[in-house]
C-alpha positions, 0 to 999 in steps of 0.5 A: 499499499502506498497511498501516501507515497511522496508525502511527508507526515510530521507527528508530534509526541510520536516516540511512543503510544498513540503518536507512534501508532499513527506514525507507523500507520502513515509509514505503511502507506508510504509517507516519509515520517518526522518523529518528535518526542522524548526518550528512546528514539532508535526503537521507534525509528526502527519500527517506523522504517520497517513499516514503510520499508516497501515504499522506501520511506525516510524517517527524520527526528526532531526533539523539539520541546512542545512547550516552547514556540521557538523549538517548534519553529526550529522543528518545522524549519528542519522538516521543510529543509529535510523533506521539502514540506510537511503534507500531513501534520499530526498534533499528538503531543500531550501530558496529563495531571490529575487534581481538584481545581483548588489544588491544581498546581499553576505550573502544571496548568500552564504546561498542559495548556502549552503542550496540549493546546498552544503547540498545535496552534504553533505547528498549524500556523507554520505548516499551513502556508506550504499546504495552501500553496500545494492545495493539499494538506491534512491536519489531524489533531489528536484531541480526546473524548475529553474534548467532548465531555468532562471528568472531575480532577482533569480541569487543564486536560479537559479545557485544553482538549476542548480547545483543540476541538475548537481550533480544529473547527476554525482551521477547517473553516478557514481552509474549507474551499481548499484541498487542506482539511483539518479534523480531530480524533477523540480517543477514549481510554488507550493503553499508553504509558500515560494511561498505565500510570493512571492504572498503577495509581488507582491500584496503589490508592485502592490496594487492588491488582492492576487487572482490577484497577483496569476493569474499574477504569474502563467500567467507569466510563467506557461501555465497550469495556475495552481499550482503543488501540494506537493501531486503530487510531492510526487507521483512522488517521490514514482514512482522514488522509485518503481521497475518500475523506476529502470533504470530511472537515472540522470533525471531532471523531470519537473512538471511545467505545461508546463513552460519549454516547451515554 
């Protein structure tokens, strides 16, 4: 499969979890990939290269801190210099902190807003001119079911993700008569390192096993009683990049096991 051969996708927060799942799915369709994120880079790079081996893709990496506008600008310049332009932008970088509003550390609020919301504005404003010039582009914002509904003790995350859904709609509307689309993916529980931490915390707090904590976590919110996988989210991203999705614009598409249907 090489539906995206010759295109370049930049995926933020793509060294693990959802971002890596999306990068692998796009690579499988023949897109060159620019990875971004913390921690080990070589293992995810090898995984993405393997997925796109048949299409002979190239994989780049930039370690921009997504809370810093200047570093985001440097990353976008790197992508343009190495690959020509970014055709597909996936804004996935995100962090989480859980606390009641009156106890919420101000610096955590600021960090979540910067990484989960402002970074997508910066990458988008920098990617759009080349997409508009080419009259083709796909901007995919990884929001969350928390871009559609709220949960207690997640004020910053929920506010930022609602903001991402709003930014998605405006980006789509401003480019509605062009070949540039913008849509959001809204996952429910996905078993990523971020969510595993929440499972561990629940197990420790209640003195129960990880398995029981997982059941509790899913049982509270997700009617399907199963995690969404990074692979499934990757396939949705591929669909958004396809010709069939050319008129899908400004959508917040939840893949949440029925969470928001309740």
